[in-house]
C-alpha positions in Angstrom: 97.8 145.6 119.2 100.9 144.1 117.8 100.8 141.9 114.9 102.0 139.0 117.0 99.6 139.9 119.7 96.9 139.7 117.0 98.1 136.6 115.4 98.1 134.9 119.1 94.6 136.0 119.9 93.3 134.9 116.5 95.0 131.3 117.0 93.3 131.2 120.6 90.1 132.0 119.4 90.3 129.5 116.7 91.3 126.7 119.1 88.5 127.8 121.5 86.2 127.4 118.5 87.5 124.2 117.6 87.1 122.9 121.2 83.6 123.9 121.2 82.8 122.2 117.9 84.4 119.2 119.1 82.6 119.1 122.4 79.3 119.1 120.3 80.1 116.0 118.4 78.5 112.6 119.4 80.4 111.0 122.1 80.8 107.1 122.3 78.1 105.5 124.2 79.0 104.5 127.8 76.9 103.1 130.6 76.0 105.6 133.1 78.1 104.9 136.5 76.2 105.1 139.5 77.1 107.8 141.8 80.0 107.1 143.7 79.5 106.2 147.4 82.0 106.5 150.3 83.8 103.0 150.7 86.8 101.3 152.4 87.8 98.2 150.3 90.3 96.0 152.0 92.2 94.8 149.0 94.6 92.6 151.0 91.7 90.7 152.2 90.5 89.8 148.7 91.3 86.3 147.2 91.0 84.6 144.1 88.1 82.7 145.5 86.3 86.2 145.8 86.6 87.0 142.1 84.4 85.9 139.4 85.0 83.0 137.0 87.8 84.0 134.3 86.6 85.2 130.7 87.1 82.8 127.9 89.6 85.5 126.5 91.8 85.4 129.5 91.3 82.0 131.3 93.7 82.4 133.9 92.7 86.1 135.0 90.2 86.8 137.7 89.0 90.3 138.1 86.4 92.3 139.7 85.4 95.9 139.3 85.7 97.9 142.3 84.7 101.4 141.3 83.1 102.9 138.4 82.7 106.5 137.6 82.2 108.6 134.4 85.9 109.1 133.7 87.6 106.0 135.1 87.3 102.6 136.6 89.2 100.4 139.4 89.6 96.7 139.7 91.5 94.0 141.4 93.0 91.3 139.2 94.7 88.1 140.1 96.2 85.9 137.6 97.9 86.2 134.2 96.6 87.8 131.2 97.4 87.4 127.5 99.3 89.8 125.4 97.0 92.7 124.1 96.4 96.4 124.1 93.6 98.8 124.7 93.0 101.3 121.9 91.3 103.9 123.8 91.8 103.2 127.6 94.9 104.2 129.4 95.7 101.8 132.4 97.8 102.3 135.6 98.4 99.1 137.6 99.6 98.9 141.3 101.1 95.6 142.6 99.5 94.8 146.0 101.2 91.3 146.5 102.8 88.4 145.1 105.1 88.5 142.0 105.3 88.2 138.3 106.3 89.4 135.0 104.9 92.3 133.0 105.7 92.7 129.3 105.3 96.4 128.7 105.8 97.3 125.0 109.0 95.2 124.1 110.2 95.4 127.9 109.9 92.6 130.2 110.1 93.6 134.0 109.9 91.6 137.0 106.9 92.7 139.5 107.1 92.8 143.2 104.6 94.7 145.9 104.7 98.5 145.6 105.6 98.6 142.0 103.3 100.8 139.8 102.9 100.2 135.9 101.8 102.9 133.5 100.2 101.7 130.3 99.3 104.4 127.8 96.4 103.3 125.3 98.0 101.3 122.4 100.7 99.9 124.4 100.9 96.2 124.2 101.3 94.5 127.5 100.7 91.1 129.3 101.4 89.6 132.7 102.2 86.4 134.2 102.1 85.4 137.9 104.6 83.5 140.0 103.0 83.7 143.1 99.5 85.2 143.5 100.2 88.3 141.8 97.4 90.7 142.8 97.0 94.1 141.2 94.6 97.2 141.4 94.2 98.5 137.9 92.6 101.9 137.0 91.6 102.5 133.6 90.5 106.1 131.8 88.6 106.4 130.0 86.6 103.4 131.4 87.5 100.4 129.0 84.9 99.3 126.5 84.1 95.6 126.4 85.4 95.5 123.1 88.5 97.5 123.8 90.8 94.3 124.3 92.9 93.7 121.4 95.2 90.6 121.4 98.8 90.6 120.0 100.6 87.7 118.6 
């Protein structure tokens, strides 16, 4: 075995061992998701009246959890949301209908149906709606209730 091959094998073994060690560390507590069931959800038919009353932190945003799995969640959102970030959750949003504006980091983007927004964990973002903006949002890992950090 050459010196380079030996070094590569040692590095690979160390990386594998580190991965095993990290996998055995205590993981954050998460609620167990119910097993997924086959479903067809008519997102176009969902209206603001179908969604729960907004939370005090975002009084103009209505949202409803549609799917929860061990590694991700999906929800529908209608309304505006304050500028904030998620320390641990990545988010992908898809604009179903309406229009609005998304602040993504330091950029402002006009939204229209068919657009997808990718929001890595730690990225400040916010949204305002011009006309019944409806978004489907996926978060991975599932967002903890305390993982909403307002940005001034």
